[in-house]
C-alpha positions in Angstrom: 25.1 59.0 89.1 28.5 57.3 88.7 31.2 59.2 86.9 32.2 58.1 83.4 35.8 57.4 82.9 37.4 59.2 80.0 40.8 58.1 78.7 42.5 61.2 77.2 45.2 59.9 74.8 47.9 62.3 73.6 51.4 62.6 72.2 51.9 60.0 69.5 54.5 59.0 67.0 53.8 61.7 64.3 55.7 64.9 63.7 52.7 66.6 65.6 53.6 65.0 68.9 54.3 68.4 70.6 51.1 69.9 69.2 49.1 67.0 70.5 50.5 67.5 74.0 49.6 71.2 73.9 46.0 70.3 72.7 45.7 67.7 75.5 46.5 70.3 78.2 43.7 72.5 77.0 41.2 69.7 76.7 41.9 68.1 80.1 41.6 71.5 81.8 38.0 71.7 80.3 36.7 68.3 81.3 34.1 68.6 84.1 35.6 66.5 86.9 32.3 66.4 88.7 30.9 64.2 85.8 34.0 62.5 84.5 37.0 60.6 85.9 40.1 61.2 83.7 42.7 58.7 82.8 45.7 60.2 81.0 47.6 58.1 78.5 50.6 59.5 76.7 52.2 57.9 73.7 55.9 58.7 73.4 57.5 59.4 70.0 59.1 56.0 70.2 55.6 54.4 70.6 55.5 53.6 74.4 52.1 53.9 76.0 52.4 55.4 79.5 50.0 56.6 82.2 50.5 60.3 83.4 49.9 60.6 87.1 48.6 64.1 87.0 47.6 67.1 84.8 50.9 68.7 85.9 52.9 65.8 84.5 51.3 66.4 81.1 52.0 70.2 81.3 55.7 69.7 82.3 56.3 66.6 80.1 57.2 64.5 83.2 54.8 61.8 82.0 57.5 60.6 79.6 59.4 59.3 82.7 56.4 57.4 84.0 57.0 53.8 85.1 53.4 52.7 84.5 52.6 51.3 81.1 49.0 51.9 79.9 47.8 49.8 77.0 44.2 49.6 75.6 43.0 46.0 75.5 41.6 45.0 72.1 39.3 42.5 73.9 35.8 43.7 73.4 34.5 42.0 76.4 36.9 43.9 78.6 36.6 47.6 77.4 39.6 48.5 79.5 43.1 49.9 79.8 45.8 47.5 81.2 48.1 49.2 83.6 51.4 47.5 84.3 54.0 48.7 86.9 56.9 46.7 88.3 55.5 43.6 86.7 52.1 43.9 88.3 49.1 44.4 86.1 45.5 45.5 86.6 42.6 46.4 84.3 40.8 49.7 84.5 37.4 50.0 82.7 37.0 52.8 80.2 33.7 54.4 79.2 35.0 56.6 76.4 38.3 57.5 74.8 39.3 61.0 73.7 42.2 60.6 71.2 43.9 64.0 71.2 46.2 62.8 68.5 47.2 64.7 65.3 48.6 63.3 62.2 49.6 59.7 61.3 48.9 56.9 63.8 46.2 59.0 65.6 44.1 61.0 63.1 44.3 58.4 60.2 42.0 55.6 61.3 44.7 53.5 63.0 43.8 54.2 66.6 40.1 54.4 65.7 40.3 50.8 64.5 41.8 49.8 68.0 38.8 51.5 69.7 36.4 49.6 67.4 38.1 46.3 68.3 38.0 47.2 72.0 34.3 48.2 71.8 35.2 51.6 73.5 33.2 54.7 72.3 35.5 57.5 71.1 35.5 61.1 70.2 35.9 62.0 66.6 35.4 60.4 63.1 35.3 56.8 62.5 38.0 54.5 60.8 37.0 55.2 57.1 36.4 58.9 57.5 39.6 59.4 59.5 41.6 57.5 56.9 40.2 59.3 53.9 40.3 62.8 55.4 43.9 62.3 56.5 44.9 61.4 52.9 44.6 64.6 50.9 44.6 62.8 47.6 41.6 60.7 48.4 39.9 63.6 50.1 40.2 65.6 46.8 38.8 62.7 44.7 35.7 62.6 46.9 35.2 66.4 47.0 35.4 66.5 43.2 32.1 64.6 43.1 30.4 67.4 45.0 31.2 70.1 42.4 33.0 72.2 45.0 36.0 74.0 43.6 39.4 73.1 44.9 43.0 73.8 44.1 44.2 71.9 40.9 46.9 69.4 41.7 49.4 66.9 40.3 49.7 63.6 42.4 53.3 62.4 42.8 54.2 58.9 44.0 57.6 58.9 45.8 58.9 55.8 44.2 58.3 57.3 40.7 59.9 60.5 41.8 63.0 58.6 42.9 63.1 56.7 39.7 62.8 59.8 37.5 62.8 63.1 39.2 63.1 65.0 35.9 59.9 63.5 34.5 58.0 64.6 37.7 59.4 68.1 37.4 58.3 68.3 33.7 54.9 67.1 34.6 54.4 69.8 37.2 55.9 72.5 35.0 53.7 71.6 32.1 50.6 71.8 34.3 51.3 75.0 36.5 53.4 78.1 36.4 55.4 78.9 39.5 54.9 79.3 42.4 53.3 75.9 43.5 52.7 74.3 46.9 54.2 70.9 47.6 52.3 68.8 50.3 52.7 65.3 51.7 49.4 63.5 51.2 49.3 62.3 54.8 50.5 65.0 57.2 49.0 67.7 59.4 49.8 71.1 60.9 51.5 72.0 57.6 54.3 69.6 58.3 56.4 69.0 55.2 54.6 71.7 53.1 56.7 74.1 51.1 56.1 76.8 48.6 58.3 76.4 45.4 59.0 79.5 43.2 61.4 77.7 40.8 62.7 74.3 39.7 65.3 74.2 42.4 62.8 74.9 45.2 60.3 72.3 43.7 63.0 69.7 43.8 63.9 70.4 47.4 60.2 70.6 48.3 59.5 67.2 46.8 62.4 65.7 48.7 61.1 67.2 52.0 57.6 66.0 51.4 58.9 62.5 50.7 60.3 62.3 54.2 56.7 62.5 55.5 54.7 60.3 53.1 54.9 58.1 50.0 52.4 60.2 48.2 52.7 64.0 47.4 50.4 66.6 45.9 51.8 69.5 44.0 49.1 72.2 43.9 48.5 75.5 42.1 49.0 78.5 44.3 45.8 80.3 45.2 45.8 84.0 46.1 43.1 84.9 48.6 41.9 84.8 52.2 42.9 81.7 54.1 39.8 80.8 56.2 38.6 78.0 58.3 35.2 76.7 59.5 34.4 74.5 62.5 31.9 71.6 62.2 30.2 69.7 65.0 27.7 66.8 65.0 27.0 63.8 62.9 24.8 60.7 63.0 21.4 61.5 64.2 22.6 65.0 65.5 22.4 67.8 62.9 25.7 68.9 61.5 26.4 72.4 62.7 29.0 74.8 61.3 30.5 77.8 63.1 31.3 81.1 61.7 34.3 81.7 59.6 37.8 82.5 60.9 40.6 84.0 58.7 44.3 83.2 59.1 46.7 86.1 58.9 50.1 84.3 58.9 53.3 85.8 60.0 55.2 83.8 57.4 54.8 83.7 53.7 52.2 81.0 54.3 50.7 79.3 57.3 53.4 76.7 58.0 54.0 74.8 61.3 56.0 77.5 63.0 53.5 80.3 62.0 50.6 78.2 63.4 52.0 77.4 66.8 55.1 79.5 67.6 55.1 82.8 65.8 53.2 85.3 67.9 52.9 87.6 64.9 50.4 85.2 63.3 46.8 86.3 63.9 43.3 84.9 63.5 40.3 87.0 62.8 36.8 85.7 63.6 34.0 86.7 61.2 36.3 88.7 58.8 34.9 90.8 56.0 34.8 88.6 53.0 33.5 89.3 49.5 29.8 88.9 48.7 28.1 85.9 50.4 31.3 83.8 50.5 31.1 83.3 54.3 27.8 81.6 53.9 29.1 79.5 51.0 32.1 78.4 53.2 29.7 77.2 56.0 27.5 75.3 53.5 30.5 73.8 51.7 32.1 72.7 55.1 28.9 70.9 56.1 28.6 69.2 52.6 32.2 68.0 52.7 31.9 66.7 56.3 28.8 64.7 55.4 30.3 63.4 52.1 33.4 62.1 54.0 31.2 60.4 56.6 32.4 62.8 59.3 31.3 62.4 62.9 31.9 64.5 66.0 34.2 67.3 64.8 36.3 68.6 62.0 37.8 71.9 60.8 37.4 72.5 57.1 39.8 75.0 55.4 39.2 77.1 52.3 40.5 79.9 50.3 38.3 82.9 49.3 39.5 84.9 46.4 38.9 88.6 46.0 36.1 88.0 43.6 34.3 85.8 46.2 35.2 82.3 44.9 35.3 79.7 47.6 38.0 77.0 47.1 38.4 74.0 49.3 41.8 73.4 50.8 41.7 70.5 53.3 39.9 69.0 56.2 41.2 68.0 59.7 39.3 65.5 61.7 41.1 66.2 65.0 42.0 69.8 64.7 44.4 71.6 67.1 42.9 72.5 70.4 45.8 74.6 71.7 45.4 78.0 73.4 45.6 79.7 69.9 43.8 77.1 67.8 41.0 78.2 65.5 38.5 75.3 66.2 37.6 76.2 69.8 37.9 79.9 69.1 35.2 79.6 66.4 32.8 77.9 68.7 33.5 80.3 71.6 32.5 83.2 69.2 29.2 81.4 68.9 28.7 81.2 72.6 29.9 77.7 73.1 32.6 77.7 75.7 35.5 75.3 75.7 34.1 73.3 78.5 30.7 72.9 76.9 32.3 72.1 73.6 34.4 69.3 75.2 31.3 68.0 77.0 29.4 67.9 73.7 32.2 66.0 72.0 32.3 63.4 74.8 28.5 63.0 74.7 28.5 62.6 70.9 31.1 59.8 71.3 28.9 58.1 73.9 25.9 58.3 71.7 27.6 56.6 68.8 28.5 53.0 69.7 31.3 51.2 68.0 30.4 48.7 65.3 
């Protein structure tokens, strides 16, 4: 049987560019080369699309110096990547795309729309699901309809904040006591998220979040276990949830550095949680994934309070796949190796044809 060609796309223009490259290294090492041929496409932070010549080039970062442009054609009749080098172009057919992209321009429905135009099956959630899940404000509005508890919040539009910061501060202070969390509506890997213990820190946090997105959420602080649950499936395939993993951050909260660069941060698989909250987390993760029209994969994050209340935090439709990321670890704990997990994700993509 002829090999399927998988285009692994990584990097991107978001603040999670480096994390994407780290995730791509782990994914490409798990693809079964007896069944698949891999085409590596890196997107620089400036937005150039380049072909990486080898896995080593991705590991070392040498792909950024590539002289071969690699651009997905939106022509549905072609289903190909156009490679251009020294003025010479040729088309390479692609069977499936694996967008290992985190954050804006990769996890928010933009590149998914390109795959739909191109008629190329792709790993992960569709255009609508990706866009809604990326935007924390709209995610919350949908989850509210499920009756699942989530952190209370005040939405802030950046243009209003810039017009009258004092009014925004008053609105937050009238709703919540300090501390509060300040989050860009569209960002991942805890980029732009701060914890504010007073008015001065709230002002600074709002300004920081505004550098990432035009919408901001200010949320109540929840005291409890930070837990995550992996979801796999969708469409005609049953949606499966893994066990639960707990985050033990080295920092005051699980920020970007604590997630990826602080070795003192730890994760615990199947932690001891109050009552039947672990089962509630799994059930809530599946319900949220389905309500948001999820497909393929997602990681759903919660808080569990000491009295066993389960509180939804956020959902990630292309969760980290680095060596220390929770998503693959949770499935490995259930007997699904990284190689089998990657294979399942590719097969799910091939089973769901673009519109």
